[in-house]
C-alpha positions as CSV (number, residue, x, y, z in Angstrom):
1,X,106.4,72.8,91.8
2,X,106.1,69.8,94.0
3,X,103.4,69.0,96.5
4,X,104.1,69.2,100.3
5,X,104.7,65.4,100.6
6,X,107.5,65.6,97.9
7,X,109.0,68.6,99.6
8,X,109.2,66.9,103.0
9,X,110.8,63.8,101.5
10,X,113.5,65.7,99.5
11,X,114.2,68.6,101.8
12,X,116.8,66.6,103.7
13,X,118.8,65.8,100.6
14,X,120.2,68.8,98.8
15,X,123.6,70.4,98.4
16,X,124.6,73.9,99.3
17,X,124.5,75.0,95.7
18,X,120.9,73.9,95.3
19,X,120.0,75.8,98.5
20,X,121.8,78.9,97.3
21,X,120.2,78.8,93.9
22,X,116.7,78.7,95.4
23,X,117.5,81.5,97.8
24,X,118.8,83.5,94.8
25,X,115.2,83.6,93.4
26,X,114.3,86.0,96.2
27,X,115.3,89.5,95.1
28,X,117.0,91.5,97.9
29,X,118.3,95.0,98.4
30,X,122.0,95.5,98.9
31,X,123.3,97.1,102.0
32,X,126.7,98.2,103.4
33,X,126.7,97.4,107.1
34,X,129.2,99.7,108.9
35,X,130.6,100.1,112.4
36,X,133.3,101.9,114.2
37,X,136.4,100.1,115.4
38,X,139.3,101.0,117.7
39,X,141.1,102.0,114.5
40,X,139.6,102.7,111.1
41,X,135.9,102.2,110.3
42,X,134.7,98.8,109.1
43,X,132.2,98.0,106.3
44,X,130.8,94.8,104.9
45,X,128.4,94.3,102.0
46,X,125.2,92.4,103.1
47,X,121.8,91.5,101.8
48,X,120.7,89.6,104.9
49,X,118.7,92.6,106.3
50,X,115.1,93.0,107.4
51,X,112.8,95.0,109.5
52,X,111.7,93.3,112.7
53,X,109.4,95.7,114.6
54,X,107.9,99.2,114.2
55,X,107.5,99.7,118.0
56,X,110.2,99.7,119.1
57,X,112.0,100.3,115.8
58,X,114.1,97.2,115.2
59,X,116.0,95.8,112.3
60,X,118.1,92.7,111.8
61,X,121.3,91.9,109.9
62,X,123.0,88.5,109.6
63,X,126.8,88.1,109.6
64,X,129.0,85.1,109.3
65,X,130.3,83.9,112.6
66,X,133.8,84.2,111.1
67,X,133.3,87.8,109.9
68,X,135.5,90.3,111.6
69,X,132.6,92.8,111.3
70,X,130.5,90.7,113.5
71,X,133.1,90.9,116.2
72,X,133.4,94.7,115.8
73,X,129.6,95.2,116.0
74,X,129.4,93.1,119.1
75,X,132.3,94.9,120.8
76,X,130.9,98.4,119.9
77,X,127.3,97.5,120.4
78,X,126.4,99.5,117.3
79,X,126.1,99.4,113.5
80,X,124.6,101.3,110.6
81,X,122.8,99.8,107.6
82,X,123.4,101.8,104.5
83,X,120.9,100.8,101.8
84,X,122.8,101.2,98.6
85,X,121.5,103.2,95.7
86,X,121.5,101.7,92.1
87,X,124.6,103.7,91.2
88,X,126.6,102.3,94.2
89,X,127.4,98.9,92.7
90,X,131.1,99.7,93.0
91,X,130.8,100.3,96.7
92,X,129.1,96.9,97.1
93,X,131.8,95.1,95.2
94,X,134.6,96.9,97.1
95,X,133.3,96.0,100.5
96,X,132.3,92.4,99.4
97,X,135.9,91.7,98.3
98,X,137.9,89.5,100.7
99,X,141.1,91.3,99.4
100,X,139.9,94.9,100.2
101,X,142.1,97.0,102.4
102,X,141.3,96.7,106.1
103,X,142.9,100.0,107.2
104,X,141.9,103.6,106.9
105,X,142.2,103.4,103.1
106,X,138.9,101.5,102.9
107,X,136.8,104.5,103.6
108,X,139.0,107.2,102.1
109,X,137.5,106.9,98.6
110,X,133.8,107.1,99.8
111,X,132.3,110.2,101.5
112,X,130.5,109.6,104.8
113,X,129.6,111.1,108.1
114,X,129.3,109.4,111.5
115,X,125.8,108.6,112.8
116,X,124.9,108.9,116.5
117,X,126.4,105.4,117.1
118,X,129.7,106.4,115.6
119,X,129.1,104.1,112.6
120,X,129.7,105.5,109.1
121,X,126.7,106.6,107.1
122,X,127.7,106.9,103.4
123,X,126.7,109.8,101.2
124,X,124.4,109.1,98.3
125,X,122.6,106.0,99.8
126,X,118.9,105.3,99.2
127,X,118.5,105.1,102.9
128,X,120.2,104.4,106.2
129,X,119.4,103.2,109.7
130,X,121.9,103.8,112.5
131,X,121.5,101.3,115.3
132,X,122.4,100.3,118.8
133,X,122.8,96.5,119.1
134,X,120.0,95.1,121.1
135,X,120.8,91.3,120.9
136,X,122.7,88.7,119.0
137,X,121.5,85.1,118.3
138,X,123.6,82.3,116.8
139,X,121.9,80.5,113.9
140,X,123.9,77.9,111.9
141,X,127.1,79.5,110.5
142,X,125.8,83.1,111.0
143,X,124.8,85.4,113.9
144,X,121.5,87.3,113.7
145,X,122.0,90.8,115.2
146,X,119.0,92.9,116.1
147,X,119.5,96.7,116.3
148,X,117.3,99.5,117.6
149,X,117.2,102.5,115.3
150,X,118.9,105.7,116.7
151,X,118.7,107.7,113.5
152,X,117.5,107.1,110.0
153,X,117.0,108.8,106.7
154,X,116.2,108.2,103.0
155,X,116.4,109.9,99.7
156,X,113.2,109.4,97.7
157,X,114.9,110.3,94.5
158,X,117.3,107.3,94.8
159,X,116.5,103.9,93.3
160,X,117.8,100.9,95.4
161,X,120.5,98.5,94.2
162,X,119.0,95.0,93.9
163,X,120.5,91.5,93.8
164,X,118.7,88.6,92.1
165,X,120.0,85.3,90.9
166,X,123.6,86.2,91.5
167,X,123.5,89.5,89.7
168,X,122.9,93.2,90.4
169,X,119.6,94.5,89.1
170,X,117.7,97.8,89.0
171,X,114.1,98.6,89.2
172,X,112.4,99.3,85.9
173,X,109.3,101.5,85.5
174,X,106.2,99.6,85.0
175,X,104.9,99.5,81.5
176,X,101.9,101.8,81.0
177,X,98.5,100.2,81.0
178,X,97.0,99.7,77.6
179,X,94.3,102.2,76.7
180,X,90.7,100.9,77.3
181,X,89.1,99.4,74.2
182,X,86.1,101.4,73.1
183,X,83.1,99.7,71.6
């Protein structure tokens, strides 16, 4: 660790890889952000997701300015955040691929229902929040989208899919505490 003076002096000189490596030390959940389109539904894997407010119930997602999903969300004014379960790594990889199908085939292999916004809510997720888009804010090469919850749900039996240092991870049960030592 460096002190604050060293951080200030060096913060202006780093490459994108160094920045990405440091961000990778923050463990995140993995989500599939979905929305309806004029044609087939759309989905994109994202880990830039956070709660914003409890009253009103707001969340945010971040999408690249270049992502077609960003355009669909802004046109529809709606999206759903599907919080992927530990066993849904395949879904994450499929929707993260630039080469995935962009037609109705994309959602044929995964069971889902439509939330109140019309956005797909996948079966088997750890949780979901179906949202109406409240606002969008440009920030660097991404757009921050804030959504108001219309519907939500979770499965307490499901463990979340996690991402840390460029790899998928899963929660592990904490080791039991050692027994007290008696005198």
